[in-house]
All heavy atoms as TSV, in Angstrom:
chain	resi	resn	atom	element	x	y	z
A	1	MET	N	N	29.499	57.170	-49.089
A	1	MET	CA	C	28.730	56.664	-47.980
A	1	MET	C	C	28.064	55.354	-48.349
A	1	MET	O	O	27.970	54.458	-47.510
A	1	MET	CB	C	27.705	57.729	-47.566
A	1	MET	CG	C	27.004	57.378	-46.311
A	1	MET	SD	S	28.129	57.363	-44.924
A	1	MET	CE	C	27.068	57.852	-43.648
A	2	ASN	N	N	27.567	55.238	-49.559
A	2	ASN	CA	C	26.924	53.995	-49.976
A	2	ASN	C	C	27.930	52.857	-50.007
A	2	ASN	O	O	27.571	51.697	-49.783
A	2	ASN	CB	C	26.261	54.165	-51.342
A	2	ASN	CG	C	24.987	54.991	-51.247
A	2	ASN	OD1	O	24.352	55.041	-50.195
A	2	ASN	ND2	N	24.629	55.644	-52.324
A	3	TRP	N	N	29.174	53.178	-50.323
A	3	TRP	CA	C	30.225	52.145	-50.341
A	3	TRP	C	C	30.407	51.562	-48.946
A	3	TRP	O	O	30.521	50.338	-48.782
A	3	TRP	CB	C	31.529	52.763	-50.845
A	3	TRP	CG	C	32.651	51.792	-50.894
A	3	TRP	CD1	C	32.890	50.873	-51.864
A	3	TRP	CD2	C	33.689	51.620	-49.922
A	3	TRP	NE1	N	34.013	50.148	-51.561
A	3	TRP	CE2	C	34.518	50.578	-50.380
A	3	TRP	CE3	C	33.987	52.235	-48.728
A	3	TRP	CZ2	C	35.636	50.179	-49.673
A	3	TRP	CZ3	C	35.098	51.812	-48.024
A	3	TRP	CH2	C	35.898	50.788	-48.513
A	4	ILE	N	N	30.417	52.422	-47.939
A	4	ILE	CA	C	30.586	51.967	-46.565
A	4	ILE	C	C	29.406	51.109	-46.141
A	4	ILE	O	O	29.578	50.060	-45.529
A	4	ILE	CB	C	30.768	53.172	-45.613
A	4	ILE	CG1	C	32.074	53.886	-45.913
A	4	ILE	CG2	C	30.724	52.722	-44.150
A	4	ILE	CD1	C	32.248	55.194	-45.176
A	5	LYS	N	N	28.177	51.566	-46.477
A	5	LYS	CA	C	27.004	50.794	-46.119
A	5	LYS	C	C	26.998	49.427	-46.773
A	5	LYS	O	O	26.637	48.431	-46.159
A	5	LYS	CB	C	25.733	51.557	-46.482
A	5	LYS	CG	C	25.482	52.698	-45.534
A	5	LYS	CD	C	24.239	53.524	-45.685
A	5	LYS	CE	C	23.313	53.308	-46.776
A	5	LYS	NZ	N	22.199	54.249	-46.832
A	6	SER	N	N	27.437	49.362	-48.027
A	6	SER	CA	C	27.465	48.053	-48.704
A	6	SER	C	C	28.502	47.130	-48.067
A	6	SER	O	O	28.278	45.934	-47.950
A	6	SER	CB	C	27.756	48.235	-50.190
A	6	SER	OG	O	29.079	48.654	-50.417
A	7	LYS	N	N	29.609	47.687	-47.609
A	7	LYS	CA	C	30.631	46.871	-46.926
A	7	LYS	C	C	30.125	46.380	-45.567
A	7	LYS	O	O	30.401	45.238	-45.177
A	7	LYS	CB	C	31.941	47.648	-46.748
A	7	LYS	CG	C	32.623	47.956	-48.050
A	7	LYS	CD	C	32.984	46.691	-48.777
A	7	LYS	CE	C	33.610	47.002	-50.110
A	7	LYS	NZ	N	33.889	45.816	-50.910
A	8	ILE	N	N	29.389	47.228	-44.868
A	8	ILE	CA	C	28.826	46.818	-43.575
A	8	ILE	C	C	27.821	45.697	-43.770
A	8	ILE	O	O	27.809	44.711	-43.028
A	8	ILE	CB	C	28.193	48.033	-42.851
A	8	ILE	CG1	C	29.286	48.971	-42.365
A	8	ILE	CG2	C	27.305	47.587	-41.686
A	8	ILE	CD1	C	28.790	50.279	-41.791
A	9	VAL	N	N	26.982	45.833	-44.784
A	9	VAL	CA	C	25.986	44.778	-45.061
A	9	VAL	C	C	26.696	43.484	-45.486
A	9	VAL	O	O	26.301	42.394	-45.035
A	9	VAL	CB	C	24.987	45.242	-46.155
A	9	VAL	CG1	C	24.093	44.119	-46.610
A	9	VAL	CG2	C	24.142	46.391	-45.603
A	10	SER	N	N	27.728	43.582	-46.301
A	10	SER	CA	C	28.468	42.388	-46.705
A	10	SER	C	C	29.115	41.695	-45.499
A	10	SER	O	O	29.058	40.463	-45.387
A	10	SER	CB	C	29.544	42.769	-47.709
A	10	SER	OG	O	28.986	43.274	-48.886
A	11	LEU	N	N	29.734	42.469	-44.619
A	11	LEU	CA	C	30.338	41.898	-43.420
A	11	LEU	C	C	29.254	41.259	-42.556
A	11	LEU	O	O	29.466	40.172	-41.999
A	11	LEU	CB	C	31.081	42.969	-42.632
A	11	LEU	CG	C	31.696	42.528	-41.302
A	11	LEU	CD1	C	32.772	41.479	-41.540
A	11	LEU	CD2	C	32.237	43.726	-40.557
A	12	GLY	N	N	28.107	41.884	-42.454
A	12	GLY	CA	C	27.015	41.340	-41.681
A	12	GLY	C	C	26.524	40.012	-42.222
A	12	GLY	O	O	26.300	39.066	-41.465
A	13	PHE	N	N	26.369	39.929	-43.537
A	13	PHE	CA	C	25.948	38.664	-44.143
A	13	PHE	C	C	27.006	37.578	-43.937
A	13	PHE	O	O	26.668	36.414	-43.697
A	13	PHE	CB	C	25.649	38.831	-45.632
A	13	PHE	CG	C	24.258	39.318	-45.918
A	13	PHE	CD1	C	24.058	40.470	-46.644
A	13	PHE	CD2	C	23.151	38.625	-45.452
A	13	PHE	CE1	C	22.786	40.922	-46.914
A	13	PHE	CE2	C	21.875	39.070	-45.703
A	13	PHE	CZ	C	21.691	40.235	-46.445
A	14	PHE	N	N	28.277	37.948	-44.021
A	14	PHE	CA	C	29.339	36.976	-43.784
A	14	PHE	C	C	29.271	36.439	-42.365
A	14	PHE	O	O	29.344	35.222	-42.149
A	14	PHE	CB	C	30.715	37.613	-44.061
A	14	PHE	CG	C	31.865	36.712	-43.723
A	14	PHE	CD1	C	32.177	35.644	-44.552
A	14	PHE	CD2	C	32.609	36.920	-42.578
A	14	PHE	CE1	C	33.234	34.817	-44.235
A	14	PHE	CE2	C	33.668	36.098	-42.254
A	14	PHE	CZ	C	33.979	35.036	-43.083
A	15	MET	N	N	29.134	37.343	-41.387
A	15	MET	CA	C	29.073	36.937	-39.985
A	15	MET	C	C	27.823	36.108	-39.697
A	15	MET	O	O	27.866	35.111	-38.986
A	15	MET	CB	C	29.129	38.151	-39.062
A	15	MET	CG	C	30.469	38.837	-39.056
A	15	MET	SD	S	30.487	40.383	-38.120
A	15	MET	CE	C	30.193	39.767	-36.467
A	16	LEU	N	N	26.705	36.536	-40.304
A	16	LEU	CA	C	25.462	35.796	-40.138
A	16	LEU	C	C	25.595	34.380	-40.687
A	16	LEU	O	O	25.180	33.403	-40.057
A	16	LEU	CB	C	24.337	36.555	-40.826
A	16	LEU	CG	C	22.907	36.061	-40.659
A	16	LEU	CD1	C	22.481	36.130	-39.216
A	16	LEU	CD2	C	21.996	36.927	-41.512
A	17	GLY	N	N	26.189	34.266	-41.856
A	17	GLY	CA	C	26.407	32.945	-42.476
A	17	GLY	C	C	27.380	32.095	-41.681
A	17	GLY	O	O	27.141	30.901	-41.450
A	18	LEU	N	N	28.468	32.699	-41.221
A	18	LEU	CA	C	29.462	31.970	-40.445
A	18	LEU	C	C	28.857	31.454	-39.140
A	18	LEU	O	O	29.048	30.289	-38.774
A	18	LEU	CB	C	30.675	32.855	-40.138
A	18	LEU	CG	C	31.804	32.227	-39.345
A	18	LEU	CD1	C	32.467	31.119	-40.158
A	18	LEU	CD2	C	32.821	33.276	-38.955
A	19	GLY	N	N	28.111	32.304	-38.465
A	19	GLY	CA	C	27.467	31.870	-37.211
A	19	GLY	C	C	26.439	30.789	-37.467
A	19	GLY	O	O	26.361	29.809	-36.691
A	20	GLY	N	N	25.661	30.947	-38.504
A	20	GLY	CA	C	24.651	29.922	-38.814
A	20	GLY	C	C	25.267	28.594	-39.175
A	20	GLY	O	O	24.813	27.537	-38.714
A	21	VAL	N	N	26.313	28.623	-39.958
A	21	VAL	CA	C	27.006	27.389	-40.338
A	21	VAL	C	C	27.633	26.743	-39.103
A	21	VAL	O	O	27.584	25.508	-38.935
A	21	VAL	CB	C	28.066	27.664	-41.427
A	21	VAL	CG1	C	29.022	26.494	-41.581
A	21	VAL	CG2	C	27.390	27.988	-42.744
A	22	ALA	N	N	28.215	27.548	-38.214
A	22	ALA	CA	C	28.832	27.005	-37.006
A	22	ALA	C	C	27.790	26.323	-36.125
A	22	ALA	O	O	28.040	25.267	-35.547
A	22	ALA	CB	C	29.531	28.120	-36.228
A	23	ILE	N	N	26.591	26.927	-36.027
A	23	ILE	CA	C	25.539	26.335	-35.219
A	23	ILE	C	C	25.045	25.020	-35.824
A	23	ILE	O	O	24.930	24.008	-35.149
A	23	ILE	CB	C	24.380	27.339	-35.049
A	23	ILE	CG1	C	24.804	28.478	-34.120
A	23	ILE	CG2	C	23.118	26.646	-34.501
A	23	ILE	CD1	C	23.839	29.645	-34.070
A	24	VAL	N	N	24.797	25.029	-37.129
A	24	VAL	CA	C	24.281	23.818	-37.785
A	24	VAL	C	C	25.311	22.700	-37.744
A	24	VAL	O	O	24.980	21.544	-37.421
A	24	VAL	CB	C	23.876	24.127	-39.251
A	24	VAL	CG1	C	23.607	22.860	-40.034
A	24	VAL	CG2	C	22.663	25.031	-39.277
A	25	LEU	N	N	26.574	23.025	-38.045
A	25	LEU	CA	C	27.605	21.987	-38.018
A	25	LEU	C	C	27.842	21.424	-36.621
A	25	LEU	O	O	28.177	20.249	-36.469
A	25	LEU	CB	C	28.917	22.533	-38.597
A	25	LEU	CG	C	28.917	22.757	-40.097
A	25	LEU	CD1	C	30.249	23.369	-40.529
A	25	LEU	CD2	C	28.640	21.487	-40.859
A	26	ASN	N	N	27.657	22.245	-35.603
A	26	ASN	CA	C	27.818	21.740	-34.239
A	26	ASN	C	C	26.731	20.720	-33.910
A	26	ASN	O	O	26.996	19.734	-33.261
A	26	ASN	CB	C	27.783	22.884	-33.239
A	26	ASN	CG	C	28.205	22.431	-31.870
A	26	ASN	OD1	O	29.208	21.733	-31.742
A	26	ASN	ND2	N	27.460	22.814	-30.862
A	27	PHE	N	N	25.509	20.952	-34.382
A	27	PHE	CA	C	24.440	19.980	-34.178
A	27	PHE	C	C	24.711	18.670	-34.894
A	27	PHE	O	O	24.300	17.586	-34.453
A	27	PHE	CB	C	23.091	20.523	-34.622
A	27	PHE	CG	C	22.443	21.453	-33.628
A	27	PHE	CD1	C	22.059	22.716	-34.005
A	27	PHE	CD2	C	22.194	21.018	-32.336
A	27	PHE	CE1	C	21.450	23.559	-33.095
A	27	PHE	CE2	C	21.588	21.861	-31.414
A	27	PHE	CZ	C	21.216	23.133	-31.789
A	28	LEU	N	N	25.416	18.729	-36.015
A	28	LEU	CA	C	25.731	17.539	-36.795
A	28	LEU	C	C	27.046	16.888	-36.378
A	28	LEU	O	O	27.481	15.907	-36.995
A	28	LEU	CB	C	25.793	17.898	-38.292
A	28	LEU	CG	C	24.528	18.471	-38.902
A	28	LEU	CD1	C	24.792	18.924	-40.339
A	28	LEU	CD2	C	23.408	17.451	-38.848
A	29	ASP	N	N	27.712	17.425	-35.380
A	29	ASP	CA	C	29.025	16.961	-34.927
A	29	ASP	C	C	30.049	16.950	-36.053
A	29	ASP	O	O	30.856	16.032	-36.188
A	29	ASP	CB	C	28.941	15.566	-34.294
A	29	ASP	CG	C	28.329	15.591	-32.918
A	29	ASP	OD1	O	28.455	16.622	-32.243
A	29	ASP	OD2	O	27.719	14.578	-32.526
A	30	ARG	N	N	29.990	17.959	-36.869
A	30	ARG	CA	C	30.915	18.110	-38.026
A	30	ARG	C	C	31.588	19.473	-37.979
A	30	ARG	O	O	31.566	20.222	-38.943
A	30	ARG	CB	C	30.155	17.988	-39.337
A	30	ARG	CG	C	29.458	16.681	-39.530
A	30	ARG	CD	C	30.472	15.658	-39.947
A	30	ARG	NE	N	29.766	14.427	-40.239
A	30	ARG	CZ	C	30.368	13.317	-40.486
A	30	ARG	NH1	N	31.670	13.279	-40.478
A	30	ARG	NH2	N	29.690	12.223	-40.736
A	31	VAL	N	N	32.209	19.817	-36.878
A	31	VAL	CA	C	32.840	21.126	-36.746
A	31	VAL	C	C	34.155	21.141	-37.527
A	31	VAL	O	O	35.031	20.315	-37.254
A	31	VAL	CB	C	33.078	21.466	-35.257
A	31	VAL	CG1	C	33.744	22.814	-35.106
A	31	VAL	CG2	C	31.771	21.404	-34.492
A	32	PRO	N	N	34.303	22.061	-38.469
A	32	PRO	CA	C	35.575	22.136	-39.210
A	32	PRO	C	C	36.717	22.595	-38.333
A	32	PRO	O	O	36.521	23.221	-37.291
A	32	PRO	CB	C	35.292	23.175	-40.306
A	32	PRO	CG	C	33.945	23.682	-40.101
A	32	PRO	CD	C	33.339	23.017	-38.959
A	33	ARG	N	N	37.931	22.258	-38.709
A	33	ARG	CA	C	39.094	22.582	-37.900
A	33	ARG	C	C	39.238	24.074	-37.632
A	33	ARG	O	O	39.710	24.484	-36.596
A	33	ARG	CB	C	40.375	22.101	-38.602
A	33	ARG	CG	C	40.640	20.650	-38.333
A	33	ARG	CD	C	41.962	20.270	-38.914
A	33	ARG	NE	N	41.663	19.346	-40.019
A	33	ARG	CZ	C	42.467	19.074	-41.010
A	33	ARG	NH1	N	43.640	19.658	-41.063
A	33	ARG	NH2	N	42.125	18.246	-41.941
A	34	ILE	N	N	38.811	24.894	-38.581
A	34	ILE	CA	C	38.956	26.344	-38.418
A	34	ILE	C	C	38.026	26.873	-37.323
A	34	ILE	O	O	38.277	27.942	-36.772
A	34	ILE	CB	C	38.723	27.067	-39.745
A	34	ILE	CG1	C	39.271	28.476	-39.692
A	34	ILE	CG2	C	37.259	27.066	-40.130
A	34	ILE	CD1	C	39.404	29.152	-41.024
A	35	LEU	N	N	36.965	26.129	-36.979
A	35	LEU	CA	C	36.038	26.566	-35.954
A	35	LEU	C	C	36.199	25.838	-34.628
A	35	LEU	O	O	35.428	26.088	-33.688
A	35	LEU	CB	C	34.603	26.403	-36.448
A	35	LEU	CG	C	34.211	27.238	-37.650
A	35	LEU	CD1	C	32.793	26.904	-38.091
A	35	LEU	CD2	C	34.354	28.726	-37.353
A	36	VAL	N	N	37.191	24.962	-34.497
A	36	VAL	CA	C	37.397	24.205	-33.273
A	36	VAL	C	C	37.778	25.119	-32.106
A	36	VAL	O	O	37.406	24.867	-30.974
A	36	VAL	CB	C	38.451	23.121	-33.491
A	36	VAL	CG1	C	38.886	22.464	-32.198
A	36	VAL	CG2	C	37.912	22.075	-34.437
A	37	TRP	N	N	38.440	26.229	-32.388
A	37	TRP	CA	C	38.882	27.144	-31.328
A	37	TRP	C	C	37.718	27.673	-30.494
A	37	TRP	O	O	37.899	28.065	-29.360
A	37	TRP	CB	C	39.661	28.310	-31.918
A	37	TRP	CG	C	38.832	29.216	-32.792
A	37	TRP	CD1	C	38.635	29.076	-34.116
A	37	TRP	CD2	C	38.073	30.339	-32.370
A	37	TRP	NE1	N	37.791	30.069	-34.574
A	37	TRP	CE2	C	37.429	30.855	-33.524
A	37	TRP	CE3	C	37.852	30.967	-31.145
A	37	TRP	CZ2	C	36.595	31.959	-33.479
A	37	TRP	CZ3	C	37.018	32.081	-31.120
A	37	TRP	CH2	C	36.413	32.560	-32.260
A	38	ILE	N	N	36.525	27.680	-31.086
A	38	ILE	CA	C	35.370	28.231	-30.382
A	38	ILE	C	C	35.082	27.471	-29.091
A	38	ILE	O	O	34.682	28.065	-28.092
A	38	ILE	CB	C	34.120	28.231	-31.316
A	38	ILE	CG1	C	34.332	29.221	-32.467
A	38	ILE	CG2	C	32.857	28.559	-30.569
A	38	ILE	CD1	C	33.222	29.205	-33.504
A	39	ASP	N	N	35.304	26.165	-29.094
A	39	ASP	CA	C	34.973	25.352	-27.922
A	39	ASP	C	C	36.127	25.181	-26.940
A	39	ASP	O	O	36.025	24.413	-25.993
A	39	ASP	CB	C	34.481	23.977	-28.381
A	39	ASP	CG	C	33.122	24.048	-29.017
A	39	ASP	OD1	O	32.321	24.879	-28.584
A	39	ASP	OD2	O	32.865	23.265	-29.952
A	40	GLN	N	N	37.240	25.891	-27.142
A	40	GLN	CA	C	38.397	25.759	-26.234
A	40	GLN	C	C	38.060	26.221	-24.816
A	40	GLN	O	O	38.636	25.727	-23.872
A	40	GLN	CB	C	39.576	26.566	-26.757
A	40	GLN	CG	C	40.322	25.895	-27.841
A	40	GLN	CD	C	41.518	26.712	-28.248
A	40	GLN	OE1	O	41.582	27.913	-28.021
A	40	GLN	NE2	N	42.486	26.057	-28.877
A	41	TRP	N	N	37.131	27.172	-24.674
A	41	TRP	CA	C	36.806	27.730	-23.377
A	41	TRP	C	C	35.586	27.096	-22.758
A	41	TRP	O	O	35.025	27.610	-21.789
A	41	TRP	CB	C	36.602	29.234	-23.503
A	41	TRP	CG	C	37.851	29.911	-23.940
A	41	TRP	CD1	C	38.961	30.144	-23.195
A	41	TRP	CD2	C	38.126	30.403	-25.248
A	41	TRP	NE1	N	39.912	30.775	-23.977
A	41	TRP	CE2	C	39.414	30.945	-25.234
A	41	TRP	CE3	C	37.401	30.466	-26.439
A	41	TRP	CZ2	C	39.991	31.519	-26.346
A	41	TRP	CZ3	C	37.990	31.032	-27.543
A	41	TRP	CH2	C	39.264	31.539	-27.487
A	42	GLY	N	N	35.148	25.989	-23.322
A	42	GLY	CA	C	33.984	25.283	-22.795
A	42	GLY	C	C	32.799	25.382	-23.738
A	42	GLY	O	O	32.759	26.217	-24.641
A	43	MET	N	N	31.854	24.495	-23.521
A	43	MET	CA	C	30.712	24.402	-24.427
A	43	MET	C	C	29.819	25.631	-24.323
A	43	MET	O	O	29.327	26.124	-25.340
A	43	MET	CB	C	29.922	23.130	-24.098
A	43	MET	CG	C	29.194	22.550	-25.245
A	43	MET	SD	S	30.280	22.307	-26.641
A	43	MET	CE	C	29.179	21.369	-27.641
A	44	ASN	N	N	29.551	26.118	-23.118
A	44	ASN	CA	C	28.689	27.278	-22.963
A	44	ASN	C	C	29.277	28.518	-23.619
A	44	ASN	O	O	28.578	29.291	-24.273
A	44	ASN	CB	C	28.387	27.555	-21.498
A	44	ASN	CG	C	27.524	26.480	-20.880
A	44	ASN	OD1	O	26.772	25.810	-21.568
A	44	ASN	ND2	N	27.660	26.311	-19.571
A	45	THR	N	N	30.578	28.738	-23.430
A	45	THR	CA	C	31.252	29.859	-24.063
A	45	THR	C	C	31.244	29.706	-25.574
A	45	THR	O	O	31.057	30.687	-26.306
A	45	THR	CB	C	32.693	29.994	-23.544
A	45	THR	OG1	O	32.670	30.083	-22.127
A	45	THR	CG2	C	33.364	31.208	-24.111
A	46	GLY	N	N	31.415	28.508	-26.044
A	46	GLY	CA	C	31.358	28.250	-27.492
A	46	GLY	C	C	30.005	28.605	-28.079
A	46	GLY	O	O	29.916	29.236	-29.136
A	47	TRP	N	N	28.950	28.220	-27.373
A	47	TRP	CA	C	27.604	28.578	-27.833
A	47	TRP	C	C	27.406	30.088	-27.779
A	47	TRP	O	O	26.771	30.679	-28.658
A	47	TRP	CB	C	26.535	27.863	-27.019
A	47	TRP	CG	C	26.266	26.507	-27.559
A	47	TRP	CD1	C	26.635	25.322	-27.015
A	47	TRP	CD2	C	25.594	26.196	-28.795
A	47	TRP	NE1	N	26.239	24.279	-27.834
A	47	TRP	CE2	C	25.598	24.805	-28.920
A	47	TRP	CE3	C	25.027	26.958	-29.790
A	47	TRP	CZ2	C	25.040	24.152	-30.006
A	47	TRP	CZ3	C	24.457	26.318	-30.871
A	47	TRP	CH2	C	24.465	24.919	-30.980
A	48	GLY	N	N	27.947	30.728	-26.769
A	48	GLY	CA	C	27.857	32.189	-26.685
A	48	GLY	C	C	28.540	32.872	-27.855
A	48	GLY	O	O	28.022	33.846	-28.412
A	49	ILE	N	N	29.701	32.356	-28.246
A	49	ILE	CA	C	30.439	32.917	-29.392
A	49	ILE	C	C	29.634	32.695	-30.667
A	49	ILE	O	O	29.500	33.624	-31.493
A	49	ILE	CB	C	31.845	32.299	-29.485
A	49	ILE	CG1	C	32.691	32.753	-28.307
A	49	ILE	CG2	C	32.515	32.680	-30.807
A	49	ILE	CD1	C	34.024	32.016	-28.162
A	50	ARG	N	N	29.115	31.501	-30.888
A	50	ARG	CA	C	28.330	31.210	-32.083
A	50	ARG	C	C	27.120	32.123	-32.201
A	50	ARG	O	O	26.847	32.707	-33.232
A	50	ARG	CB	C	27.873	29.757	-32.092
A	50	ARG	CG	C	28.948	28.771	-32.361
A	50	ARG	CD	C	28.370	27.334	-32.353
A	50	ARG	NE	N	29.431	26.373	-32.437
A	50	ARG	CZ	C	30.048	25.832	-31.401
A	50	ARG	NH1	N	29.708	26.147	-30.185
A	50	ARG	NH2	N	31.009	24.969	-31.586
A	51	ILE	N	N	26.388	32.220	-31.092
A	51	ILE	CA	C	25.173	33.050	-31.100
A	51	ILE	C	C	25.550	34.525	-31.237
A	51	ILE	O	O	24.885	35.283	-31.940
A	51	ILE	CB	C	24.339	32.768	-29.831
A	51	ILE	CG1	C	23.784	31.347	-29.903
A	51	ILE	CG2	C	23.207	33.780	-29.688
A	51	ILE	CD1	C	23.156	30.854	-28.616
A	52	GLY	N	N	26.632	34.944	-30.574
A	52	GLY	CA	C	27.069	36.317	-30.649
A	52	GLY	C	C	27.461	36.717	-32.053
A	52	GLY	O	O	27.125	37.818	-32.514
A	53	ILE	N	N	28.197	35.865	-32.756
A	53	ILE	CA	C	28.578	36.141	-34.137
A	53	ILE	C	C	27.342	36.255	-35.012
A	53	ILE	O	O	27.236	37.167	-35.857
A	53	ILE	CB	C	29.534	35.055	-34.666
A	53	ILE	CG1	C	30.898	35.166	-33.994
A	53	ILE	CG2	C	29.677	35.145	-36.187
A	53	ILE	CD1	C	31.836	34.016	-34.312
A	54	THR	N	N	26.377	35.367	-34.828
A	54	THR	CA	C	25.166	35.386	-35.617
A	54	THR	C	C	24.343	36.642	-35.361
A	54	THR	O	O	23.901	37.314	-36.302
A	54	THR	CB	C	24.313	34.139	-35.316
A	54	THR	OG1	O	25.123	32.954	-35.500
A	54	THR	CG2	C	23.111	34.063	-36.220
A	55	VAL	N	N	24.177	37.004	-34.099
A	55	VAL	CA	C	23.386	38.193	-33.762
A	55	VAL	C	C	24.105	39.460	-34.238
A	55	VAL	O	O	23.456	40.384	-34.768
A	55	VAL	CB	C	23.095	38.234	-32.242
A	55	VAL	CG1	C	22.518	39.566	-31.823
A	55	VAL	CG2	C	22.155	37.094	-31.855
A	56	ALA	N	N	25.415	39.529	-34.073
A	56	ALA	CA	C	26.162	40.715	-34.515
A	56	ALA	C	C	26.043	40.868	-36.029
A	56	ALA	O	O	25.886	41.973	-36.544
A	56	ALA	CB	C	27.621	40.592	-34.109
A	57	GLY	N	N	26.088	39.759	-36.755
A	57	GLY	CA	C	25.910	39.818	-38.207
A	57	GLY	C	C	24.529	40.306	-38.582
A	57	GLY	O	O	24.357	41.141	-39.478
A	58	LEU	N	N	23.505	39.828	-37.881
A	58	LEU	CA	C	22.133	40.268	-38.133
A	58	LEU	C	C	21.993	41.759	-37.852
A	58	LEU	O	O	21.353	42.483	-38.627
A	58	LEU	CB	C	21.166	39.448	-37.290
A	58	LEU	CG	C	19.678	39.766	-37.479
A	58	LEU	CD1	C	19.256	39.458	-38.900
A	58	LEU	CD2	C	18.866	38.974	-36.485
A	59	VAL	N	N	22.584	42.235	-36.777
A	59	VAL	CA	C	22.519	43.649	-36.422
A	59	VAL	C	C	23.196	44.496	-37.523
A	59	VAL	O	O	22.662	45.532	-37.929
A	59	VAL	CB	C	23.160	43.910	-35.049
A	59	VAL	CG1	C	23.393	45.394	-34.802
A	59	VAL	CG2	C	22.272	43.319	-33.958
A	60	LEU	N	N	24.342	44.073	-37.997
A	60	LEU	CA	C	25.018	44.822	-39.059
A	60	LEU	C	C	24.199	44.874	-40.344
A	60	LEU	O	O	24.131	45.906	-41.008
A	60	LEU	CB	C	26.401	44.199	-39.340
A	60	LEU	CG	C	27.485	44.445	-38.302
A	60	LEU	CD1	C	28.758	43.696	-38.694
A	60	LEU	CD2	C	27.752	45.922	-38.153
A	61	VAL	N	N	23.568	43.750	-40.682
A	61	VAL	CA	C	22.739	43.731	-41.886
A	61	VAL	C	C	21.567	44.699	-41.741
A	61	VAL	O	O	21.277	45.500	-42.617
A	61	VAL	CB	C	22.244	42.298	-42.198
A	61	VAL	CG1	C	21.167	42.312	-43.268
A	61	VAL	CG2	C	23.395	41.417	-42.620
A	62	VAL	N	N	20.875	44.608	-40.598
A	62	VAL	CA	C	19.714	45.477	-40.391
A	62	VAL	C	C	20.111	46.938	-40.355
A	62	VAL	O	O	19.477	47.777	-40.994
A	62	VAL	CB	C	18.981	45.069	-39.088
A	62	VAL	CG1	C	17.938	46.094	-38.707
A	62	VAL	CG2	C	18.336	43.700	-39.251
A	63	LEU	N	N	21.170	47.285	-39.639
A	63	LEU	CA	C	21.622	48.676	-39.581
A	63	LEU	C	C	22.087	49.183	-40.940
A	63	LEU	O	O	21.847	50.331	-41.302
A	63	LEU	CB	C	22.726	48.844	-38.554
A	63	LEU	CG	C	22.323	48.705	-37.090
A	63	LEU	CD1	C	23.548	48.846	-36.191
A	63	LEU	CD2	C	21.279	49.746	-36.724
A	64	GLY	N	N	22.754	48.318	-41.687
A	64	GLY	CA	C	23.186	48.719	-43.023
A	64	GLY	C	C	22.044	48.928	-43.979
A	64	GLY	O	O	22.060	49.848	-44.813
A	65	LYS	N	N	21.010	48.116	-43.870
A	65	LYS	CA	C	19.852	48.281	-44.751
A	65	LYS	C	C	18.979	49.443	-44.334
A	65	LYS	O	O	18.398	50.104	-45.178
A	65	LYS	CB	C	19.005	46.981	-44.742
A	65	LYS	CG	C	19.698	45.792	-45.347
A	65	LYS	CD	C	19.713	45.904	-46.843
A	65	LYS	CE	C	20.278	44.609	-47.428
A	65	LYS	NZ	N	20.287	44.616	-48.869
A	66	LEU	N	N	18.837	49.671	-43.018
A	66	LEU	CA	C	17.987	50.752	-42.554
A	66	LEU	C	C	18.637	52.099	-42.557
A	66	LEU	O	O	17.961	53.115	-42.470
A	66	LEU	CB	C	17.481	50.445	-41.117
A	66	LEU	CG	C	16.514	49.281	-40.984
A	66	LEU	CD1	C	16.131	49.111	-39.516
A	66	LEU	CD2	C	15.267	49.483	-41.827
A	67	GLY	N	N	19.964	52.118	-42.570
A	67	GLY	CA	C	20.695	53.386	-42.522
A	67	GLY	C	C	20.313	54.239	-43.712
A	67	GLY	O	O	20.774	54.050	-44.828
A	68	GLY	N	N	19.456	55.190	-43.499
A	68	GLY	CA	C	18.937	56.028	-44.572
A	68	GLY	C	C	19.629	57.356	-44.642
A	68	GLY	O	O	20.678	57.578	-44.077
A	69	GLY	N	N	19.002	58.263	-45.308
A	69	GLY	CA	C	19.532	59.588	-45.450
A	69	GLY	C	C	20.350	59.710	-46.723
A	69	GLY	O	O	20.806	58.748	-47.306
A	70	LYS	N	N	20.512	60.960	-47.140
A	70	LYS	CA	C	21.287	61.239	-48.340
A	70	LYS	C	C	22.747	61.404	-47.992
A	70	LYS	O	O	23.090	61.964	-46.965
A	70	LYS	CB	C	20.783	62.497	-49.019
A	70	LYS	CG	C	19.464	62.334	-49.698
A	70	LYS	CD	C	19.201	63.523	-50.562
A	70	LYS	CE	C	18.078	63.210	-51.504
A	70	LYS	NZ	N	18.011	64.174	-52.573
A	71	SER	N	N	23.601	60.892	-48.854
A	71	SER	CA	C	25.023	61.054	-48.634
A	71	SER	C	C	25.471	62.396	-49.246
A	71	SER	O	O	24.932	62.843	-50.248
A	71	SER	CB	C	25.807	59.914	-49.245
A	71	SER	OG	O	25.587	59.842	-50.617
A	72	ALA	N	N	26.455	63.009	-48.637
A	72	ALA	CA	C	26.896	64.327	-49.105
A	72	ALA	C	C	27.893	64.190	-50.209
A	72	ALA	O	O	28.608	63.288	-50.381
A	72	ALA	CB	C	27.506	65.092	-47.943
């Protein structure tokens, strides 16, 4: 069970970092080619995807850290 929680937290940190980097780079007009697809559906949708990835990562980190109880 601890293995699963550690993987969830790792995925959360990855998503949180990816979303944060995407937001910062967009403000600097330095979007890498791998993240260009985000803006294909328009600027508002792109911002929704960036914020959604960041919030989902934060939720995974918090749930992974707070998930208590003893594993069997």
